N, C-alpha and C positions, 0 to 999 in steps of 0.2 A: 810747256815744252822748251828746252834750252835751245839757244841760238849759237851758231858758230859764225862770228863776224867775218872771218876770212872766207869761209865757204859761202856765206851770203853774198859777199862782193863778187866772187867768181860766178855764182848763179846769176846775178844781175847782168854781168858782162855777157855770159852765155845766152841769157834770155834776149838780149838786144841784138846779138850777132848771128845766132844759129837759127835755122828753120825749126818751126814747131810741128809737133805731131798732135792730132786731135786726141784729147785725153779720154775720149769715149770709144772711138773706132780705130784710132791709130793712123788715119790718113794724114799724109804730110801736107803742110801748108799753113795751118793755124791751130791754136790751142783748143779751139772748139769749132769744128767744121760746120758749114751751113746746113748740111743734112741732119747732123745730130742736134744742132740748135733748133731746127724746125720740129724735130721729134719731141724735144723737151717742151717747146712752146705749145705743141698740140695737146700735151697732157696737162696743161695748166688749168687750174680752177682756183679763182680767188676765194680766200677764206679769211674770216676775222682773225686778227692776230691774237686776240685774247681768248675767245671761246671756241674758235675753229669752225663756226657756222659758215656755210657758203653765202657770199655777199657779192654785190657789184662793186661798191666803193665805200659804203657805210654799213655799220652794224647797228640795227635798231635796239639791240638788247644791252650793249656794253657802253657805259658812260666814260668813254676815252677822251683825253684832252686834245683830240684832233678830229677834224670833220671827215676826211677821206683817207682810205688806207688801201694799199695794194701789196701783195706779197707774191713772188714768183713761185716759190716752192715751199711745201709744207711737209717737213720731215723726209725729204728726198735724199737718199744716201749718196747718189751720184753728185748732186749739187754740194752736199756737205764735204765730200772728199775733195772736190775742186776748190772749195773755200779753204780747206786745210792746206792744200798745196800753195795757194795764193798767199796766205798769211804766214804759214810756218816754214815754208820752203822757198819763199821769195820769188815765186813764179809770177812776175809782174804782168805778163801778157794776159792774164785772166781779167785784168781790169776792163779791157775792151769788151770781152765776151760777157762779163757780168753786167756792164752798162747796157749792152744790147738786149740782154734778157729782161732787165728791168724796164727798158724802154718799150719792149713789146707788149707789156701789160698795162701801160698807162694810156688813158684817154687823151684827147686834145686838152692840154693845160693852158690856162690863161697866159698871155704873153708877158705879163709882169711877174710871173713865177720866178722866185729865186730858190735855187737848189742849195740846201745846207747839209754838209756831211756831219755825221756824229764825230766829234774830234777824237783823235787817237792820242794816247799818252806818248810823250817824247821818247821814253825808253823803247817802246815798240817801234816807233819810226826809225830810230837809230839801228835797232836790231834787224829790221826788215829791209832797210835802205829806202823806204818810201812810206807814205801815209796811205794805207790800203783803202780807206773809205773816201779820202779826198780824191784819189785817182779815179775811182768809180764815179763819183759825183761830177768831176770835170768832164769825163767822157760822156756821161749821160747828158750834161748840159750842152755839149757839142752836138750830140745826136738830136736832141730836142730843140736846139737853137734857143736856149735859155741861158740865164746868168747863173753862175755858181759863186757863192760867197761864203767864206768861213766866218759867219757873224757870231758863232758860238765858239768859245774856247774852253780850255781846261782850267778850272780853279784849283783842282787837286789831281795828282796823278795816281789815283787809286786804281787797282786792277780788279776787274769784274770777273774775268774768266776763272772758273773753279770755285767762286765764292757762293755761299748759301744764299737762298733767295732773299731772306730778310736783310742780310748784310749788303747784298747788291742794292736793295731799295734804299737803305740808309746811306750808303756811299754815294749813290747817284744824286741824292738830294743836294749834296754839297760839291759835286764834282765839276760843275760847269758854270760858266759866266758869260754875260753878254759882252761882245767886243764892239759890235755896231748896233745901234738902236734900231729895232724894227719899226715899220710904219703900219698903221691900222689897215690901210687899203691894199697893201701888197700881199700876194699869195706866197706861201713858203712851203717847200717840199723837203722834208727831212729824210735823209738817206742813211741807211746802215746795211751791213751785210747780213747779220743774223739777229733776229728777235728771240731772246731767251725768256726773261721775265718781263721785258718791256720797260724796266726801270730807267734805263738811260734815255730812251726816246721820250717817255712820259715826263721825265724831269726836264728835259730840254723844251718840250712843248709847254709845260707849265711856266717855265722861265720866260719863254717868248710871249705867252699870254699876259703875264704880269707886266711885261715891258710894253704892252700895247698891241701886239699882233692879234688879228682876228681870224685870219684865214690860214689854217695849218693843215698840211697833208703829210702823209707818211708813206714811204715805199721801202721795202726791204727785200733782199734777195731770197732769204730763207727764214722760215719759222722753225725754231729748234724743237725737236721732240713732238709730243702729242699735246692736244689741247688740255689745259688745266685751268684751275680757278685762280687766275692772276688778277681778277677784278679788285681784290682786297688791296693789292699793291697800288693800283691806279687810284682808288679812293683815298688811300693814305697820302698820295702825292698832291691831291687837290687842296 
């Protein structure tokens, strides 16, 4: 989807200065009112990001490169519409709402947990006027009273959106790099907005594991589409 830089700047200024209306019910006050937020939370059921099976925090059937996983929404059209507004129409206020939704599904995390956002390519940061994943991660860290560190960076600015699954897998293998060396005893929570094939998150987790990290967890706002057989991609990444 093309961006208009001038319109993006105007949207950011408006987003900061003007009152928001709830995107679901239209009530003035916030981009997602407490009532609608509670309704969304009441419908939540955690499911494996790979196979779609109901789980608590781990899937016994899927050999994923992380130990615990949580997703707020599985193919929910309302959530996906809000994500599109956030990313492609620069509605920055969604970052607080999305962080709150993710926080609502997390258990008590170890106090040494460091939240890591999946890094966004610089072209998209410039077009949107902000790093959408980093904003969510920072807000989540504030809510959870944890640290947020961008210890993973981009090695290549490849674009995953719209790419075929095998291309996404191949691109993700070379897309990221370690900025700060992880430690074996620290817990890491990798954050992203949408899981599609899982290639980006799995590549990041494998990179962290090779660098010495032992405790990896994942939380995403939404799982795209319906469950499919993505285990092949995960095995290829190991």
